N, C-alpha and C positions, 0 to 999 in steps of 0.2 A: 628487672632490677632497678630499683631506682637508686642514684648517685646519695653520698653523704650531703645531709640538710646544710646549707648555707647559715651562716650567723655575719655574714658581711653587711656592713650598711647599704651597701646598692641592692640589696633584696628589699628593703621597706622604704626606702627613699621617696620623698614625690619630686617626680622628673619636669613637671607642669609648674614650674616656678614663673611668677610674675616677677621682671626688675624695670629699671630705669637706668637713666644712664646719668653721668656728674652733668648732665647739661638742662636737664629737667630742671622745674623751679618747684619751690616748697609747694604751691599750690597744686601744679599736679601731681605731685606725690600723693598729696592730702586727699585729692578724690580720688586715686586709684586705691589706696585703702580703704576709704568709706565706700566703695563701689564693690569692690571685691572681699569687704570686711576683716582684714587682715592688720597688723601691727608691725609687719615688718618687711621690707624690701630690700634686695641686693641692687648693688649698683655697679653696674659690668661696662666696658667700653667694648665693643663686639660680644666675645664670650668673657673675656677675663673679668673675675671679679675683681675690684677696686674698692669698694666699701660697702657699706650698709647704713641703712636708714629706718630707725622706730618711730613710731606713734609719739615715743616720749622724747624722741631727739627733736620733732618738729614742735614741740610744745616747749621744753627747756630752751635749747639750741635757736629755736625760731622764734614761736611767739613769744616769748619771754623774754628775748634778747631784742624785740621789735623790729624784728629784719622783715622785710616787705615780701610780699606773697611769691614776688618776682626773684629773689634770690636764687640762684643756682643750687643745687642740691648737696655740689660739691664745697660748698661752705659751713654744712652742717653734718656732713656725713661721717660716718666712723669709719675710719682707716686702717685701723690695725685690728682686723677681724680674726675671729678666732674660727678655724674650719677644720673640717676632716674630709678623709678620704673615702671613696667608696668601698676599699678591701678593708677599713677598720672594723673592728668585731663588734658587734651592737652591744655588748656588754661592756666594754670600756668605755664605749661613747655613753652611755647612760650611765653609769658611774660620773664621767668625766661632765655631764649635764646636770647631776644632781649637786654635787660638790659646788659647782659653779655656778648653780642655780640658774642656767641657761635654758630657755624655751624652745629656739631653735636654732639650727647650725647646719650655715651651707657645706656643700659636700663640692669638693673642687678636685681635678684633677687634670694635671699640667699646667697650673694656674688659670683653667677654666673652669665657672659653675657650672656643673652638672644637673644638682639638685638641690633640696634640702632635705634634713630629717627635722624632726619636731617631738615634741615630746608625744603626742597624739599618736606618731608613728609607732614610737615605742611602745605605746601601752596596747594599741591592736595588734602587736607583734607577740605583747605578752600574754593576753586574750587567748591568743590562738594557740600558743605553746600550752597555756593551761587547760584548754580543749582537748589538744591532742594527749595531752598528759593524764588527763581524765578518762579518754577513749582507751588510752593505752591499757590503764589500770584494771579498767574494766572488765577489758578483753582478756588480759593476764588472769582475772580472777574468775572467770569462766572458764577459762583452759584446766587449772588448777582443782577444781571442782570435781569431786566423785561422781561419776556417771549415774543416772536413776538406776536404781535395781530393776532388772528385768523378772520378773514372775512367769 
């Protein structure tokens, strides 16, 4: 018998997260973003999340401020980062992301970065749930039909 279905973030978060350290420079971060086609990189010391840098941060706080490419990422990273717990419920996180227009949230446990959840992860979960709901309703319809008459 299967256990209860979990609705925790830990079930949908990505755990293969590309990170940088505060000592990485703006050029290194920009190259990683380009190579991996991503727009956000968590900044860690060891496994502890200390900040976040986005492609927008690079443009607005780096390039537009005429900082050299060798500037440490710590000079422009966002340090007050909104995070979630792996035990947070998917529905609540989805609502929070929608209301605050957030595309990705770091998942932190005991101060350590353990994953990231994106709107894409939420969309995949929703699509999976919709397929399961459709299959269950289809099964239910078949169960309630009268069996064919035997002559």
